[in-house]
MARKEMI-256600 format. One line per field, with one value per atom (N, C-alpha, C, O): residue in three letters; residue number from 1; atom name; x, y, z. Coordinates in pm, whole numbers, plus 50000, padded with zeros to 5 digits. Layout:
REM residues N
residuo: ALA | ... .
num: NUM | ... .
atomo: CA | ... .
X: X | ... .
Y: Y | ... .
Z: Z | ... .
END
This chain:
REM residues 97
residuo: MET | MET | MET | MET | ALA | ALA | ALA | ALA | ILE | ILE | ILE | ILE | LYS | LYS | LYS | LYS | TYR | TYR | TYR | TYR | SER | SER | SER | SER | ASN | ASN | ASN | ASN | GLU | GLU | GLU | GLU | PHE | PHE | PHE | PHE | LYS | LYS | LYS | LYS | GLU | GLU | GLU | GLU | SER | SER | SER | SER | ILE | ILE | ILE | ILE | VAL | VAL | VAL | VAL | SER | SER | SER | SER | LEU | LEU | LEU | LEU | SER | SER | SER | SER | GLN | GLN | GLN | GLN | THR | THR | THR | THR | GLY | GLY | GLY | GLY | ARG | ARG | ARG | ARG | SER | SER | SER | SER | ALA | ALA | ALA | ALA | ASN | ASN | ASN | ASN | SER | SER | SER | SER | LEU | LEU | LEU | LEU | ALA | ALA | ALA | ALA | LYS | LYS | LYS | LYS | GLU | GLU | GLU | GLU | TYR | TYR | TYR | TYR | ASN | ASN | ASN | ASN | VAL | VAL | VAL | VAL | SER | SER | SER | SER | VAL | VAL | VAL | VAL | SER | SER | SER | SER | THR | THR | THR | THR | VAL | VAL | VAL | VAL | THR | THR | THR | THR | LYS | LYS | LYS | LYS | TRP | TRP | TRP | TRP | ILE | ILE | ILE | ILE | LYS | LYS | LYS | LYS | GLN | GLN | GLN | GLN | ALA | ALA | ALA | ALA | ASP | ASP | ASP | ASP | PRO | PRO | PRO | PRO | ASN | ASN | ASN | ASN | ASN | ASN | ASN | ASN | THR | THR | THR | THR | LYS | LYS | LYS | LYS | VAL | VAL | VAL | VAL | LEU | LEU | LEU | LEU | SER | SER | SER | SER | SER | SER | SER | SER | ILE | ILE | ILE | ILE | ARG | ARG | ARG | ARG | SER | SER | SER | SER | LYS | LYS | LYS | LYS | LEU | LEU | LEU | LEU | LEU | LEU | LEU | LEU | GLN | GLN | GLN | GLN | SER | SER | SER | SER | LYS | LYS | LYS | LYS | ARG | ARG | ARG | ARG | GLU | GLU | GLU | GLU | CYS | CYS | CYS | CYS | VAL | VAL | VAL | VAL | ARG | ARG | ARG | ARG | LEU | LEU | LEU | LEU | ALA | ALA | ALA | ALA | CYS | CYS | CYS | CYS | ILE | ILE | ILE | ILE | ARG | ARG | ARG | ARG | HIS | HIS | HIS | HIS | ALA | ALA | ALA | ALA | ALA | ALA | ALA | ALA | SER | SER | SER | SER | VAL | VAL | VAL | VAL | ARG | ARG | ARG | ARG | PRO | PRO | PRO | PRO | GLU | GLU | GLU | GLU | PRO | PRO | PRO | PRO | GLY | GLY | GLY | GLY | SER | SER | SER | SER | ASN | ASN | ASN | ASN | SER | SER | SER | SER | ARG | ARG | ARG | ARG | LEU | LEU | LEU | LEU | LYS | LYS | LYS | LYS | VAL | VAL | VAL | VAL | CYS | CYS | CYS | CYS | SER | SER | SER | SER | SER | SER | SER | SER | CYS | CYS | CYS | CYS | PHE | PHE | PHE | PHE | VAL | VAL | VAL | VAL | THR | THR | THR | THR .
num: 1 | 1 | 1 | 1 | 2 | 2 | 2 | 2 | 3 | 3 | 3 | 3 | 4 | 4 | 4 | 4 | 5 | 5 | 5 | 5 | 6 | 6 | 6 | 6 | 7 | 7 | 7 | 7 | 8 | 8 | 8 | 8 | 9 | 9 | 9 | 9 | 10 | 10 | 10 | 10 | 11 | 11 | 11 | 11 | 12 | 12 | 12 | 12 | 13 | 13 | 13 | 13 | 14 | 14 | 14 | 14 | 15 | 15 | 15 | 15 | 16 | 16 | 16 | 16 | 17 | 17 | 17 | 17 | 18 | 18 | 18 | 18 | 19 | 19 | 19 | 19 | 20 | 20 | 20 | 20 | 21 | 21 | 21 | 21 | 22 | 22 | 22 | 22 | 23 | 23 | 23 | 23 | 24 | 24 | 24 | 24 | 25 | 25 | 25 | 25 | 26 | 26 | 26 | 26 | 27 | 27 | 27 | 27 | 28 | 28 | 28 | 28 | 29 | 29 | 29 | 29 | 30 | 30 | 30 | 30 | 31 | 31 | 31 | 31 | 32 | 32 | 32 | 32 | 33 | 33 | 33 | 33 | 34 | 34 | 34 | 34 | 35 | 35 | 35 | 35 | 36 | 36 | 36 | 36 | 37 | 37 | 37 | 37 | 38 | 38 | 38 | 38 | 39 | 39 | 39 | 39 | 40 | 40 | 40 | 40 | 41 | 41 | 41 | 41 | 42 | 42 | 42 | 42 | 43 | 43 | 43 | 43 | 44 | 44 | 44 | 44 | 45 | 45 | 45 | 45 | 46 | 46 | 46 | 46 | 47 | 47 | 47 | 47 | 48 | 48 | 48 | 48 | 49 | 49 | 49 | 49 | 50 | 50 | 50 | 50 | 51 | 51 | 51 | 51 | 52 | 52 | 52 | 52 | 53 | 53 | 53 | 53 | 54 | 54 | 54 | 54 | 55 | 55 | 55 | 55 | 56 | 56 | 56 | 56 | 57 | 57 | 57 | 57 | 58 | 58 | 58 | 58 | 59 | 59 | 59 | 59 | 60 | 60 | 60 | 60 | 61 | 61 | 61 | 61 | 62 | 62 | 62 | 62 | 63 | 63 | 63 | 63 | 64 | 64 | 64 | 64 | 65 | 65 | 65 | 65 | 66 | 66 | 66 | 66 | 67 | 67 | 67 | 67 | 68 | 68 | 68 | 68 | 69 | 69 | 69 | 69 | 70 | 70 | 70 | 70 | 71 | 71 | 71 | 71 | 72 | 72 | 72 | 72 | 73 | 73 | 73 | 73 | 74 | 74 | 74 | 74 | 75 | 75 | 75 | 75 | 76 | 76 | 76 | 76 | 77 | 77 | 77 | 77 | 78 | 78 | 78 | 78 | 79 | 79 | 79 | 79 | 80 | 80 | 80 | 80 | 81 | 81 | 81 | 81 | 82 | 82 | 82 | 82 | 83 | 83 | 83 | 83 | 84 | 84 | 84 | 84 | 85 | 85 | 85 | 85 | 86 | 86 | 86 | 86 | 87 | 87 | 87 | 87 | 88 | 88 | 88 | 88 | 89 | 89 | 89 | 89 | 90 | 90 | 90 | 90 | 91 | 91 | 91 | 91 | 92 | 92 | 92 | 92 | 93 | 93 | 93 | 93 | 94 | 94 | 94 | 94 | 95 | 95 | 95 | 95 | 96 | 96 | 96 | 96 | 97 | 97 | 97 | 97 .
atomo: N | CA | C | O | N | CA | C | O | N | CA | C | O | N | CA | C | O | N | CA | C | O | N | CA | C | O | N | CA | C | O | N | CA | C | O | N | CA | C | O | N | CA | C | O | N | CA | C | O | N | CA | C | O | N | CA | C | O | N | CA | C | O | N | CA | C | O | N | CA | C | O | N | CA | C | O | N | CA | C | O | N | CA | C | O | N | CA | C | O | N | CA | C | O | N | CA | C | O | N | CA | C | O | N | CA | C | O | N | CA | C | O | N | CA | C | O | N | CA | C | O | N | CA | C | O | N | CA | C | O | N | CA | C | O | N | CA | C | O | N | CA | C | O | N | CA | C | O | N | CA | C | O | N | CA | C | O | N | CA | C | O | N | CA | C | O | N | CA | C | O | N | CA | C | O | N | CA | C | O | N | CA | C | O | N | CA | C | O | N | CA | C | O | N | CA | C | O | N | CA | C | O | N | CA | C | O | N | CA | C | O | N | CA | C | O | N | CA | C | O | N | CA | C | O | N | CA | C | O | N | CA | C | O | N | CA | C | O | N | CA | C | O | N | CA | C | O | N | CA | C | O | N | CA | C | O | N | CA | C | O | N | CA | C | O | N | CA | C | O | N | CA | C | O | N | CA | C | O | N | CA | C | O | N | CA | C | O | N | CA | C | O | N | CA | C | O | N | CA | C | O | N | CA | C | O | N | CA | C | O | N | CA | C | O | N | CA | C | O | N | CA | C | O | N | CA | C | O | N | CA | C | O | N | CA | C | O | N | CA | C | O | N | CA | C | O | N | CA | C | O | N | CA | C | O | N | CA | C | O | N | CA | C | O | N | CA | C | O | N | CA | C | O | N | CA | C | O | N | CA | C | O | N | CA | C | O | N | CA | C | O | N | CA | C | O | N | CA | C | O | N | CA | C | O | N | CA | C | O | N | CA | C | O | N | CA | C | O | N | CA | C | O | N | CA | C | O | N | CA | C | O | N | CA | C | O .
X: 43254 | 43194 | 43099 | 43150 | 42986 | 43006 | 42950 | 42850 | 42990 | 42974 | 42871 | 42819 | 42799 | 42665 | 42690 | 42741 | 42647 | 42624 | 42475 | 42370 | 42506 | 42362 | 42319 | 42372 | 42174 | 42125 | 42152 | 42129 | 42206 | 42227 | 42416 | 42484 | 42446 | 42601 | 42622 | 42704 | 42516 | 42539 | 42421 | 42390 | 42355 | 42241 | 42386 | 42371 | 42477 | 42571 | 42678 | 42694 | 42717 | 42751 | 42716 | 42789 | 42587 | 42547 | 42516 | 42494 | 42507 | 42445 | 42600 | 42601 | 42738 | 42829 | 42878 | 42997 | 42859 | 42884 | 42782 | 42813 | 42630 | 42556 | 42617 | 42538 | 42760 | 42803 | 42883 | 42910 | 42916 | 43041 | 43144 | 43202 | 43214 | 43266 | 43262 | 43157 | 43369 | 43365 | 43353 | 43390 | 43321 | 43293 | 43399 | 43383 | 43566 | 43658 | 43678 | 43687 | 43687 | 43774 | 43660 | 43698 | 43512 | 43425 | 43507 | 43566 | 43508 | 43561 | 43687 | 43670 | 43757 | 43891 | 43883 | 43961 | 43812 | 43779 | 43758 | 43810 | 43660 | 43587 | 43562 | 43468 | 43714 | 43740 | 43605 | 43536 | 43596 | 43431 | 43454 | 43504 | 43428 | 43507 | 43441 | 43322 | 43501 | 43437 | 43284 | 43180 | 43336 | 43165 | 43044 | 42931 | 43068 | 42967 | 42931 | 42809 | 42982 | 42962 | 42889 | 42790 | 42935 | 42853 | 42743 | 42645 | 42707 | 42548 | 42480 | 42361 | 42522 | 42420 | 42420 | 42312 | 42563 | 42513 | 42355 | 42250 | 42374 | 42262 | 42117 | 42019 | 42132 | 42042 | 41963 | 41892 | 41981 | 41998 | 41936 | 41871 | 41939 | 41950 | 41800 | 41808 | 41659 | 41517 | 41531 | 41459 | 41550 | 41604 | 41623 | 41619 | 41651 | 41727 | 41602 | 41519 | 41630 | 41519 | 41495 | 41409 | 41657 | 41658 | 41540 | 41434 | 41657 | 41602 | 41430 | 41375 | 41334 | 41220 | 41147 | 41030 | 41209 | 41158 | 41144 | 41046 | 41224 | 41261 | 41142 | 41052 | 41116 | 41020 | 40882 | 40823 | 40851 | 40744 | 40641 | 40530 | 40814 | 40776 | 40717 | 40601 | 40791 | 40730 | 40596 | 40516 | 40568 | 40458 | 40376 | 40289 | 40339 | 40287 | 40205 | 40085 | 40348 | 40334 | 40222 | 40136 | 40265 | 40190 | 40051 | 39976 | 39982 | 39957 | 39805 | 39691 | 39904 | 39787 | 39796 | 39733 | 39847 | 39841 | 39748 | 39689 | 39727 | 39611 | 39476 | 39354 | 39534 | 39331 | 39310 | 39209 | 39460 | 39435 | 39371 | 39373 | 39321 | 39378 | 39244 | 39168 | 39199 | 39080 | 38941 | 38818 | 38988 | 38925 | 38930 | 38907 | 38947 | 38956 | 38871 | 38757 | 38938 | 38894 | 38710 | 38639 | 38681 | 38505 | 38476 | 38360 | 38563 | 38457 | 38484 | 38403 | 38528 | 38516 | 38392 | 38359 | 38334 | 38293 | 38101 | 38002 | 38086 | 37992 | 37885 | 37895 | 37824 | 37722 | 37657 | 37598 | 37646 | 37574 | 37431 | 37375 | 37329 | 37153 | 37113 | 37184 | 36996 | 36919 | 36875 | 36826 | 36884 | 36869 | 36986 | 36981 | 37062 | 37127 | 37227 | 37211 | 37327 | 37341 | 37524 | 37597 | 37557 | 37744 | 37717 | 37603 | 37775 | 37796 | 37937 | 38020 | 37891 | 37988 | 38111 | 38108 | 38254 | 38410 | 38500 | 38622 | 38465 | 38560 | 38612 | 38554 | 38696 | 38815 | 38769 | 38769 | 38729 | 38705 | 38869 | 38911 | 38926 | 39088 | 39169 | 39287 | 39130 | 39236 | 39181 | 39255 | 39084 | 39059 | 39057 | 39013 | 39146 | 39085 | 39060 | 39076 | 39013 | 38899 | 38943 | 38856 .
Y: 42535 | 42581 | 42682 | 42792 | 42690 | 42817 | 42956 | 42944 | 43053 | 43181 | 43198 | 43118 | 43292 | 43348 | 43469 | 43529 | 43548 | 43660 | 43731 | 43687 | 43870 | 43949 | 43987 | 43969 | 44053 | 44018 | 44181 | 44225 | 44261 | 44403 | 44396 | 44497 | 44330 | 44275 | 44270 | 44335 | 44159 | 44121 | 44218 | 44198 | 44321 | 44449 | 44580 | 44671 | 44556 | 44664 | 44628 | 44679 | 44529 | 44403 | 44477 | 44546 | 44446 | 44420 | 44545 | 44541 | 44681 | 44795 | 44849 | 44907 | 44819 | 44859 | 44754 | 44784 | 44678 | 44655 | 44717 | 44716 | 44781 | 44830 | 44996 | 45090 | 45014 | 45132 | 45126 | 45223 | 44988 | 44929 | 44882 | 44858 | 44849 | 44807 | 44626 | 44575 | 44576 | 44439 | 44321 | 44317 | 44279 | 44130 | 44122 | 44137 | 44085 | 44062 | 44163 | 44148 | 44270 | 44440 | 44401 | 44412 | 44353 | 44351 | 44262 | 44292 | 44122 | 44004 | 44054 | 44089 | 44055 | 44090 | 44191 | 44157 | 44347 | 44418 | 44395 | 44447 | 44293 | 44244 | 44102 | 44027 | 44101 | 43900 | 43835 | 43805 | 43824 | 43696 | 43653 | 43726 | 43521 | 43489 | 43533 | 43561 | 43547 | 43579 | 43533 | 43591 | 43362 | 43308 | 43337 | 43292 | 43390 | 43388 | 43551 | 43560 | 43659 | 43789 | 43793 | 43864 | 43723 | 43668 | 43595 | 43592 | 43512 | 43449 | 43560 | 43577 | 43635 | 43770 | 43858 | 43900 | 43897 | 44010 | 43952 | 44008 | 43810 | 43767 | 43712 | 43696 | 43693 | 43653 | 43786 | 43763 | 43886 | 44071 | 44099 | 44204 | 44025 | 44121 | 44056 | 43956 | 44134 | 44118 | 44042 | 44130 | 43997 | 43950 | 43848 | 43775 | 43750 | 43684 | 43546 | 43480 | 43551 | 43364 | 43225 | 43146 | 43225 | 43110 | 43124 | 43065 | 43311 | 43300 | 43350 | 43358 | 43387 | 43397 | 43305 | 43322 | 43202 | 43076 | 42992 | 42918 | 43006 | 43010 | 43058 | 42981 | 43205 | 43275 | 43177 | 43115 | 43169 | 43158 | 43032 | 43027 | 42909 | 42799 | 42818 | 42778 | 42902 | 42911 | 42986 | 42955 | 43062 | 43155 | 43056 | 43056 | 42983 | 42824 | 42743 | 42717 | 42706 | 42614 | 42685 | 42636 | 42844 | 42922 | 42946 | 43000 | 42926 | 42924 | 42839 | 42860 | 42723 | 42571 | 42522 | 42425 | 42569 | 42560 | 42603 | 42535 | 42744 | 42854 | 42747 | 42747 | 42692 | 42639 | 42522 | 42452 | 42505 | 42340 | 42372 | 42303 | 42490 | 42545 | 42560 | 42467 | 42651 | 42699 | 42540 | 42531 | 42499 | 42422 | 42295 | 42182 | 42293 | 42215 | 42285 | 42256 | 42415 | 42526 | 42534 | 42593 | 42507 | 42513 | 42390 | 42369 | 42265 | 42102 | 42150 | 42101 | 42185 | 42161 | 42278 | 42283 | 42364 | 42480 | 42390 | 42436 | 42310 | 42260 | 42129 | 42022 | 42209 | 42108 | 41998 | 42008 | 41884 | 41834 | 41844 | 41942 | 41729 | 41780 | 41753 | 41710 | 41794 | 41729 | 41565 | 41513 | 41507 | 41357 | 41226 | 41104 | 41311 | 41217 | 41154 | 41181 | 41065 | 40944 | 41036 | 40953 | 41095 | 41185 | 41272 | 41314 | 41288 | 41314 | 41451 | 41452 | 41554 | 41640 | 41656 | 41705 | 41604 | 41567 | 41707 | 41688 | 41813 | 41979 | 42037 | 42117 | 41988 | 42064 | 42213 | 42240 | 42312 | 42448 | 42535 | 42622 | 42487 | 42529 | 42485 | 42519 | 42443 | 42426 | 42538 | 42587 | 42563 | 42653 | 42833 | 42895 | 42852 | 43096 | 43149 | 43125 | 43234 | 43283 | 43471 | 43541 .
Z: 56658 | 56693 | 56652 | 56671 | 56607 | 56515 | 56576 | 56647 | 56561 | 56637 | 56617 | 56539 | 56663 | 56696 | 56689 | 56784 | 56537 | 56584 | 56580 | 56534 | 56652 | 56687 | 56480 | 56370 | 56545 | 56393 | 56351 | 56239 | 56464 | 56434 | 56415 | 56431 | 56398 | 56349 | 56205 | 56140 | 56152 | 55991 | 55929 | 55812 | 56001 | 55943 | 55889 | 55806 | 55945 | 55990 | 55815 | 55704 | 55883 | 55741 | 55613 | 55542 | 55599 | 55513 | 55457 | 55336 | 55525 | 55510 | 55439 | 55330 | 55522 | 55432 | 55329 | 55314 | 55272 | 55175 | 55032 | 54913 | 55112 | 55018 | 55003 | 54990 | 55007 | 55068 | 54930 | 54859 | 54905 | 54822 | 54870 | 54764 | 54948 | 55052 | 54964 | 54923 | 54956 | 54918 | 55037 | 55154 | 54998 | 55072 | 55162 | 55283 | 55078 | 55153 | 55241 | 55363 | 55180 | 55295 | 55434 | 55551 | 55398 | 55562 | 55638 | 55742 | 55563 | 55612 | 55698 | 55815 | 55665 | 55688 | 55779 | 55868 | 55823 | 55895 | 55989 | 56088 | 55988 | 56105 | 56143 | 56169 | 56131 | 56126 | 56149 | 56246 | 55964 | 55930 | 55831 | 55745 | 55803 | 55681 | 55562 | 55576 | 55431 | 55334 | 55303 | 55270 | 55338 | 55261 | 55396 | 55381 | 55485 | 55605 | 55538 | 55540 | 55490 | 55469 | 55335 | 55318 | 55250 | 55057 | 55134 | 55060 | 55294 | 55233 | 55338 | 55310 | 55443 | 55462 | 55335 | 55295 | 55252 | 55142 | 55110 | 55140 | 55033 | 54996 | 55033 | 54961 | 55145 | 55186 | 55276 | 55374 | 55238 | 55263 | 55120 | 55119 | 54986 | 54892 | 54811 | 54739 | 54838 | 54856 | 54661 | 54612 | 54598 | 54428 | 54486 | 54387 | 54605 | 54601 | 54553 | 54615 | 54467 | 54532 | 54526 | 54483 | 54614 | 54778 | 54856 | 54881 | 54905 | 55020 | 55000 | 55110 | 54874 | 54902 | 54849 | 54813 | 54840 | 54785 | 54966 | 54981 | 55069 | 55199 | 55221 | 55256 | 55203 | 55259 | 55205 | 55293 | 55116 | 55040 | 55149 | 55200 | 55134 | 55240 | 55323 | 55335 | 55422 | 55548 | 55549 | 55638 | 55479 | 55489 | 55422 | 55509 | 55350 | 55292 | 55397 | 55408 | 55490 | 55648 | 55748 | 55822 | 55715 | 55869 | 55794 | 55875 | 55657 | 55640 | 55676 | 55717 | 55624 | 55647 | 55805 | 55846 | 55852 | 55997 | 56074 | 56158 | 56041 | 56084 | 55941 | 55953 | 55859 | 55869 | 55928 | 55935 | 55990 | 56038 | 56191 | 56293 | 56167 | 56390 | 56344 | 56373 | 56282 | 56285 | 56185 | 56191 | 56150 | 56112 | 56272 | 56229 | 56387 | 56509 | 56547 | 56582 | 56541 | 56646 | 56604 | 56685 | 56549 | 56447 | 56444 | 56408 | 56477 | 56464 | 56684 | 56763 | 56705 | 56899 | 56950 | 57069 | 56852 | 56870 | 56816 | 56873 | 56744 | 56693 | 56839 | 56899 | 56827 | 56901 | 56868 | 56761 | 56928 | 56898 | 56867 | 56916 | 56769 | 56692 | 56889 | 56980 | 56889 | 56987 | 57007 | 56907 | 57090 | 57047 | 56976 | 56964 | 56951 | 56898 | 57032 | 57151 | 56975 | 57039 | 57067 | 57122 | 57057 | 57065 | 57193 | 57213 | 57241 | 57384 | 57316 | 57224 | 57433 | 57430 | 57507 | 57620 | 57430 | 57515 | 57511 | 57504 | 57514 | 57489 | 57656 | 57731 | 57670 | 57754 | 57715 | 57594 | 57804 | 57796 | 57813 | 57737 | 57915 | 57915 | 57756 | 57743 | 57691 | 57570 | 57464 | 57379 | 57474 | 57380 | 57458 | 57555 | 57325 | 57387 | 57261 | 57141 | 57344 | 57292 | 57230 | 57177 .
END
């Protein structure tokens, strides 16, 4: 079973690595695998293209969801033309203003 480390703990390990400590020495001192420490250091690197790609992907997904929700909200706000055969069936509790 994988151990769940707090963000504060991860950040402190990364901070110590930025002072010149090696991933190996940090892993030994804090009883964490070297690969885990190395992964945290890479994830904290702003120039890490893998992390940036993941962040961009999540941002794009969030933007798409916002557009989708805006379209749904707009469609729900449109009233039918007077005299048309369409009826307005809107549940007002579904919308947050």
